[in-house]
N, C-alpha and C positions, 0 to 999 in steps of 0.2 A: 169178882174178878174182872170176868169178862170186858166188865166199863175201862178198867186198868189199862188192860191190855189194850182199849181201840182208845184209850186221851196216851197210851205211848208210838203208839203207831202215831196215828198223828202227832205226834211229836218228831217222832226220826224223820217224819215225811217232808215237812213244815223243816228241817234244817237241811236236808239232804236240797230241798228245794231249796234256799238259801244261800246253799252253797252255791247247789246249781246255779241260780239265777247272779248268784256273786264273778264265777268264773265267768258267765256269761257277758256281763257287762266287762269284768274285766279286760275280755281277749277282745272283743269289740272299743276298747278302748285302747288297746295294745294296735287295734288293728288300723285302730286310728292315725295314732301317734307313728306305727311304721310309715303309711302312707303320707303323713303326715312331712315323715327326713326326706322320703320318694323323690316326697314335689320335691322339696330344700333343695337337696342333691340338683338335681335336673336341676334348678333355681341357678343356684351358687354354677351348676358347672353354664347353663346356659348365658350365665355372668358374668363368667370364666375365658369364655367362650367369645364373648364383645370383648372382654377387657384385648386380650389378645388378638382376634380382628380389626379394634383401634390400636393397638402395639404393628402391628403390621403394617395400617393404614397409615400412621406416623415413621415406622421406617422406612417404607417404600415416600414417603413425601421427602423425607429426610434427607433419604437417598438421590430422590432427583432434582432440589434443591441443591445438593452438595453436586451432579453432574451441573446441573446449571450454574453454578458457582462457578466450575474449575470452567468450566467453558467462556466464562465468562473474565474470569483470569485469565487464563490462557489470550482469549482475545485482548484482552488491555495489554495482557505482556507485551505480545505479537503490538502492541499499536505503539504501549512506547521504547521496545524496539528499534519501531519503523522509525518516532518520531525523532528518537535517538539519534538514529545512524541519517535519518536524512539532516539532525541538528551537528552534526558531525560532519555530513556533508559541506553542510553551508559553514562550518567553521571553515574548516580547511578550504574551501573556496576562498574564503572571507580572507584568511589568515595566507592563504599564498597571493593572492592580490593587492597584499598590503606589504606584503617580502618582495615582490614585485618591485611595487611603490616606491619601498625602501630600498632596492636595488639601483632608480633610479633615482633618485635623489640620492643615494648614498647614504641615509639615515645612521645615528651607531643603535641597534639590538640592543634594548637592554630586555634582559632576566633577572628574575628575582626569585633567589630560594630562602625558603623561612629553613632555620634551622629546628633541631625538637630540643623540648626543653631538658635542660639537668637535670638529674636528681635534688643537685639541693637546691635549682629554683622552684622545681617541683613542691614540694615541702614549702617553702616558704608562699605560695601561692595559695588565695587565698582558696576551695574546691568551688564555690558557688561563685564566684568572679567568673564574669566574659574573660573570655581573653582576649589583651589587649591588641594583640597580630593575628590576625581574621583570614583567612586563603575563602574568596568570594567565588570568584569564576576560573579558568585557564589562563585569564586574560588582567585580572583585578587581583589586588584587596585592599585589606580597612585596619586602620587603627586607631583604635580608641585613644582619643586627648581631651584635655581638663574641659576644650568650648565639643567637644565630642568626637564622632566620628568624622576622620578625612581616609579618602578615595585614591586611588592612585591606579593607571593602567599603564598595563607593560608588557611587548611584544609576546611574553607566558611570564608565568606563575607556579612555583613549585613547594608544596606544601612537608610539613617536617611530616611525615609518611614517606617520600618519593625519593626513590632511590640517585647512584651518580646513576648509572648509565639510561635515563630518563633526561637527566640533565647534556649527557654527552649528545642523545642524539638530537637536541633543538639545535645544537654547533657544528654536528659532523657535517655541515656542508660547508661551511664557511673550510673546514680542515678538506675538503677536496678542491677548496675554490687554490689555496697553495698549494697543487700538484698541477691547476692550468694557468700555474702565470701570476696571481695576482698577490698583493701584498695582503696579509691577514692578521689583523690583534686583537684574540681573547683577555680577556685581565678581569679580575673579582676581584670588586671591590665590598667595604662593612668597616661596621668596625672591631674594635681586639673582639676576638673571642667569637665571630657569627661565622667562624664556618667558611671564609676563605679557602686558609690549605687546604680541608681537607677536603673542598670539589677542586682542587687544581692540582692534588696531589693525593690526597685521599689512601690510606690502604694497602697493603698490599693484596690483602684479603681482598679490596675493594678498590682497585684505582680509581683518582678522577680525571680532570680531564688531560694531562698533562700526557701521562700512559698512555689515554683508549688515543687521544691525538696522533703521537707518533704511528702506536701499534695500527692504526685507520689508513697510514701512509702508506706503509710499510701494504698491507692489503689490499689498495687499490691499487700501488704500482706491478704489486704481482700480477692485476689483473689486464695491466694496462704493457704487459712484456711481449708483445708482440711487433708495438708499435713506437714504444718508450721504452727509456733505458734511463731512469733513474738515482740521481745521486741527492744522498742527504748530507746536509753536516751543520752542526749544533754547536751554542755555545750555552754558558749558564754566567750569568753577574747578576749583581746584586747592589743597591744603590743604597749605600749604608751613612747616614750623616754627611749630605751630597757628596758623597764619595764616592767612584765605580771602583767595583773587585769585583777581580775573575773568581770565580769560587772551583775554576777546572784547574788552576794555579794555587790554590791556599785560600783566598780568598781574602781577608787581611792581615796575614803572616806574612801575604806576596811581595817581592823585590824585585825590585826596578821603577822607570816612571810608572807616574801615577795615569790611571787613563782616561780620557774625555771621549765626549761625544764629537764625532764631526760630521759634516754634510759632504757626501760624494755625488758623482756625474747619478747613481743609483739610489739615492736618500741615503738616512744617516746610518752611521756606525760609529764604532768602537777600536780607533788602530789598537795595534798591542792585542787585542783578546783571540785570547785562543780558541782554536776553530775542530772540531775532532769530527770525525766520517764515522757517524750510527749505520748500521748495515741488520741491526734485526733484534727484535724484541730485547735481548739480553744484556746486550752494547747500551738500549734504551736504560735499566735498571740497574748498572752500573754507572751513568756516566748521573743519573738522577742520583742517587745517591753516594756518587762521591761528590755532590754540588750542597747538596744535604747536606755533608755534616759541616759543611764551609759555612753555611750562613747566620748568619746573628737570631740568637731567637734567649729573651731572658725573660723573669717574670715577671708581671705588675698584679698588681689587687684583681684587674678584672682579668687576667688569662696567666696563667701559668709559663704555659710556652710559649709567648707572646712570639712574632714577629714584629724582628724588630727592625727593618727593612727592607725594600721594594724590589722579587724575584723576578728578575728576563730570563725565560727560558723562548731561546731564539734556535727556530732551523731555518737553514736553507738548503732551498730545493732551486737541484737543476734540473730540466729534461733535456733529454738530448733522443732526436725522432731518429727511427729505422725506416721509414717511406720517404723523406725526403723532405721536411714539412720543418718550419724554422722551430731552435730549440726556446724552451721560455725558462724563464726562471723565477721562482715565488719566497717569500719570505711569510713567516709564522711566527709572530712573535706571540709566550705567554706567560703573562703576567698574573702574579699572587703578591697584591699590592698590601703594603705595612697599614695594621689594623690601626685607621682614624678613633681616637678618643678624646675626650678630657681630664687634661692632665692631673685637675683635682680628686677626680673619678679612679682615674690607674694607680696615684700612691707613688707618680714618678721621684725620684731623687736623684742628684749629684748626674751620670753619665745619662742614667732611666729619663733624663728629664731633658740630657741636649736631643735627645733621640729624640724624645715626645716632638719637643719641638720643631725638631726636624722633619718627622714624618710631618704633624699638623699641615708644616711651611707648604714643603712640596706637593701635600692634596692638594690646601688652596691653592696654589699658582695650579694643578690642575683644574679645578671649577675653576680660575680665572678662564682657561682657555677657553673650556665646555661654556662659558658664559663670551665669549667672547667671538667663539665659532657660532654658536645660536642665533648669535644677532648680527653675526656679517661684520663684524668690522675690521677694517682695511689691518691693523695690526692687532697679530692674534699672540700674548705673550708667551710663546716656549723659554727663553732663552731664561726665564724667573726659576725654573729649575733643571735638574738632569736628568730626574723624570720625565716631562715635557719636552725638554729637549731628541729624546731618544724618540720616544715617539712624534715624531712633528712627521714623519709621513705616514704614519697608521692616523693619528686625530684630523689631521687637516689637510693631507694627501688623496689618491683614489685611492685608499685602500678600504675592505671591508672589516668593520671594526664589532664586538660584541661587547656589550660592559652583562658582567653577575653580579647583580648587586646582592653581596648576604646580610643577610639582620638578622637578628636575635627576636624573640617572640617573647623576649622577660620581660612584665615589668615594668620591673628596675630599667630595663634600658630603652625604654618608649621614647626617649630625647634622641638618643644616637639612632633608633629607625626611622627616627620621622627626618634626619640631618641626611640618611646614605639614602632612603626612598625620592628624598627632593632630590638631593643632588644627581640621584638617577633619572627624575622626571628631565630636570633641564640637558641632559644627556643625549637625552632622549628626542630632543626635538632640535636636533642637534643634524646641521646635512652636509656632507662630505661632497655631495659630487658621484657622480658612474666609477663606479674603480676603474681601474686599467690596468690591463692583461698586458707580464711584461714580454714580448715576445722579441725574439731577433729581428734581424732584419732578414739578412740568410740563413738559411741552414750550415752549424756549423761543421768543419771537417772532425776527425771523431773524437770523442774525450780519453783522455788519458786513462788507464786504470790500473790501477800496481794489485798482484797478486803471488805473497809469497815472497814480495820486497823486491818482485821483477815486474819492470814495465811490459805488458802483454805484447806480441809482437805485429806489427804494421802503427804501431804509434809515434809520433814525430818526437825526435829526445827533449827533453828538457831542458831550455834554457835559469841557466844557474845565477842567484843572485848576481847584482855586483860586485860586492868582496862579502867575505865574511860573517862582516858584523853589520854591511848593509841591509835593510830592510825601504820598500820602496812605499810612497807613501800614497794613498788614494789618488792622485794624480799624477799617477805613475814615475815619478824621481824618485831616484833614494834617498836614503834619510840616516844616516849611524846613528847608533844606537847606543850606550855603552851596558844595554841587558845584555840577557840571553839573545843566543843567533835568533832568529825567527824572522817571518816574512809577510807580510802587512797584507792592510788590504786591496782589494784584484779595481778596477777601474772601475768596476759596481758598485764599489763601497761593500766587500764583505771583510771582518774578521780575516784577522790575525791567525796563522797559521801554524802551528809549532814543531820543534823535527819528531816533537812525539806522540803527535797524532798520527792517526792508522794509518790518513793520506792525507801527507804532505800537499800545497801547492801552492805556485802565485801566478795573476794573471797577465797572457802575455798583449800584446796588442787588441789579438779580436778579443781577449775577455774570456778565453774557453783557460779552463781548468788547467793547470801545466802541477810538474813534480820538479819540486826544492829538492835539491841532493846536500 
């Protein structure tokens, strides 16, 4: 029995020892594992820290680069602005010198305006195709043709996105010249549907050259009120099928003798043409509305409301000095020419065909005049059309003239656009001679004015016409007429004034305005 107990004891001891040893080994392994975990965690944390440090370094470098790029961008923008400013400064200097040279030469200034594409033209155009008419700089544009591109240069080029204001700004100085005693002519040329009427008339919300020009005259006359008293009289006529119609007297519905262009001591004029005084922008709006209602417009294949006549709005300026200086007189022609077009494209038939042929004939006559002026021929064919005859003292006289050539950017109109640009290029080469200021040799006596239908005190009594039915010719001799009572142009060649005008006058020997009763 004692041996068995010893054997059991040995067995128990062995099991306990084995368990204990197993536990010790396990604890040792656990400690090793925990140690390894701790070291691994430290290594991971160290690696994470390195990553964070690297990220911080990258962000710092990025910030530094961004700051440097921003500084460089600001510097480059500053340089760009500087060079742009320098370029604009040089451009303005060159333009000023060019204008001064043009002023000395009396060159016709030419402005080109490209209208926007119409919705139907956008849908017909290939989206990937280049635009056939492109503005290159403020003074040049290119037109794509079958044999390649061709570049044209003008005094100013306006793209499709530029509005009415910058166009008028370009011609505003010439409007001012009318106040200073010069004859000025601004006319819009181009094919049917190229935007001529929009440029000259424009909508009420965005008026064109006509309204802005008269508003500028009123504005400047107010600024000069301390030294000058201005009187503005205006007429509006159309030349339709080589006939002149007074749009203030009903246009083609008017009665009486046919109107014609005559030459007087002070230039071209139309005896019998109604003249009205305009004193405010409201008078101008009413004046233009009446004239526009009488103008001839009909639909063609190229334009739903095509202007079938040349429209001439004329403003006569009389400046009387309040300081004893000689008085001045200027004349401003604002002309919306009828659209040039090929008869085949316009679909003209019957009366429309006759109109188109008449329009093209008069524009061709203007082209002949431009060519003769450019070549400085001894004979200039002004008498070939009523239009060129009326503009004789504006195209060939000592006047200031601006031609606004309007162009369509559509590919289908490239041939017409090319013709318009070539015409404008020829016009730009014409030298009219230095413009002459119209100044009276001696200060005039105070001009008459009407207030509430009465002549103001201190003015001389008016001189009535010879007979109720008589009217004065441009040379001052009476001429009887079967039409309604009217008093024709003065010795200056101003148009007729009728009793319906707000201030009616007839010129006396001195050429000063007088009131007719």
